[in-house]
N, C-alpha and C positions, 0 to 999 in steps of 0.2 A: 665541368671537368676539374678535378682537384689536383692534378699534377702541377707542381711548382715550376713555372716557366721563368722565374726570375732568380735562379740560382747564380751564385758568383761564377765568373769565368773559371774554367778548370786550369790547373797548373799544367805545365808542359808534360805531355804524355798521359795525363790523367783524364778520365771520363766520368760522367755521372752514371750511376747505376741505381735503378729503382726495381724493387722486387715485389711480386704479389703471388699469393696462392689463390687460385680460382678453381672452380669445378671443371671437370672434363667437358661437360656439356657447354659451359660458357666458353671454354677454349675452342670448341668446334665452331661456334658462331663467330668468335673473334678471328679465327684463322681465315674465314671466308672474307671478312672485311679487310683484313691486312693484306691478303693475297691480291685483292682487287686494287688497293691503293698503293701498296709498296712493292710487292713481288718478292719471291724467295731469293736468297743469295745465290750466286752463280753455281756453287757446288751443289746446293740443294736442288736447283733446277734440273740438274743432270741425274738426280737420284730420286725423282718422284716427289720432290717437295720437302724432303727431310732425310735424316740419317741417324744412325745409332752412334752414341758416344759412350765410351768407357774411359773412366779416369781411375788411376791408381794413386791414392793420396798418401802423402808422407806426414809423419808427425814425430815429435821427440818422445823420449821415454816417459815424460810427464803428461803427455797428451795436451800440450800447451795450446795447440790450434783449437781444440775443443773448448778448453777452459777459457781462453781469451774471447771466443765467440759468445759463450754463455754469459761472460762478464761484461760484454759490450765494449771491449777494448777498441779504441778508435783506430789505432795503428797496428796492423798485424799482417802477417804473410801466410799464405797457404801454398804448399808445393805439391805438384802432381805430375804424372806422366799421362798423356792423353792420346787415344787412338780413335779411329773412326771405322765403323762397320767391321770390327774385329781384324782389320787389316794392318800389316806392318809397313804399308807404303808411306804413310805419314805418321810419324811418331814425334811428339813434342814434349819436352820437359818445360814446365811452366811454373812461374811464380806469380801469384795473384796478390798484389799489395793493396790493402784496404786503408784508406785515409778518410774516415767519416763516411760520407755518402759518395766519395770519389774512389775510383779504382784505377789501377795501372797493371797491365799484364806484360811480363817479359817472357820470352820463349826461346828455345833452342831446339833445332831439329836433331834427332838422334837416328842412328842406324839401328837395325835390330840387335846387332852384337853389342853396341853401346848401351842400349836399353836393358838388355839382359844383364850386362855387367853392373849397371847402376842399381838394378833391383837386388842384385846379390851383394851389394856393398862395395863393389870395386869401381870407384869413381875417380881414380887418379887421372884417367884420360881427359877429364874436364880441364885440367891444368894446361893441356897442350892445344886447346882450342883457341882460335883467334878471338872469339867473342869475349868481351869483358864480363858478360852475364854468366858465361860458363865458369869463370873463376869465382864469381860471387856464389854460384851454386855449389861449387866445391867447398868454399869456406863455410857455407850454411850446413851442408851435409856433414862436414867434419866436426865443426864446433858445437852444433846443436844435437848431433846424434840422431839425425832424421832417418827413419826407417819406414818401409811400406806398411800401411795400416789397413786399408780397405779399398775394395773395388766399388765404384759407383757407376751404375748403368742407367741410361735413359734414352728416349727417342726425342730428337729435337726438330722442331720446325722453325727455321730462321727467316726473318723478313728484313729487308734493308731499304733505306731511303737515303739518297746522296747528301741532302742538306744536313749539315752537322753530323754526318756519318751515323745516322740513327740505325740502330739494330734492335729488333724486337724478336725474342725467342720464346717459344712455347715448349716446355720440357715435360714429357709425360712418361708414365710407366717407370717411375724412379725406383730402382732396386739396389739392394746392398749385397755385397759379397762378404760382409763381415771380415774375417781375418784372411781371406784369400788374396793372393798376389798373382794368380794365374792369368795375367793380363790378356793374352791372345787366345785363350780358350773360350770359344763361344758356348761351350757346355758347362762352364764353371757354375757351381751352384750359387744362385742368388735368390734373395727374398724381397718381396715388396717392402718399401719403406712405409711402415704401418700408418703413420700419420698422414701420408700422402696418397693413400689408396683412393681412387676416384677423383683425384685432384691433379692439378697441373701447376707448375711454377712458371710464372710469366716474368721475364726480365726485359727491362727497357734500358738501353745504353745509348748515350749521345755525348757530344762534345760540350758545347757551351749552353745551348738551349734546345728545347724540344719544340719542333714546329707545331703550331696550334692545330693544324689539320690532323696530324698524327695523334696528338693528345686527345682530340675529339673522337677519333676512331676507337681509342682504347676505352674511354668512358668508364673508369673505375673509381669508386669512392675512396677517399683518403683512408678510411677505416680498414681497407684491405691491404694497404701498404705494409710490408713486413720485412724483417731482416732474414728472410728464409735462406737457409744454407743447406744445400743438398748433402754436403759433407756431414753436417751436424745431424740431420735427419737420419743419415745412414750409420752414424756411430753412437747414437745416444744410448743404445742398449748394450754396448760391449765395452764401455769404459767407465 
C-alpha cells in the first residue's frame, strides 16, 4: 500500500485529503470492500447508500480559482453552494481552503430565500448573521467580486470509519452545467465532464493518520494519486 501513513499531524481544523481517478469498474469492486469494512455514512444509509450532489461554484472575474489550481498554488480557496438530491431542505454555503495536502471546510446553512439572494448578488444579509464565517463570506464576495460560474453534478457513495474520522467517497457520473446557475432545477442541461467519462473520483479524508486496515482496503498505487478537481474538470472548456 502506497498511502503515506506518516504525514505530519494536521493543524486545528485541517484534514488530510488524498484524491485518485479510477475506473467505474474498479470503483464498483472497491465499494463492496468499503461497505463491508466501513459502512455508509448515516445519511447515505437512509438513501440507499448514496445521493446526488449539486454544487454551484463561484469565481472572480479573472477565474482565479481555475488559474491557481492549474498553477498548483498551495494556499487557495474555493467557494460554492451545495445541495443534495435537488432539494432545498439542506443548503450550504461552503469555503474549501487548501493548504498543500491539507484541507479545511467552513460552511453556513442557508434558507432558500437567502440562497436565491446570494446567487443574484444580494449578499448583505450575511453581515447580520451570528457566524464569523458569514462575515468572512461577505468580505470575500464583496472584495473579490465572486460570481456563480458553473454547476457541478455527481452521484456520491460515502463511507465512514470512526478512528481519525476517516471518510472515503466515490464520486461518479460527474457532469458540468457550464454557465448555468439554475441550482434547484433537476432538468437543467448538463454534460459529462469529458475526461471523467467511465471514471470515478475517489477521495480519502482523515485527521492525523490513516488506519492501516483502511489503507490496505483501498490498495491503490501511488501513481494514481492526483490533484483531481471536479471544479477544474467541469470548467476547463469554458474559460
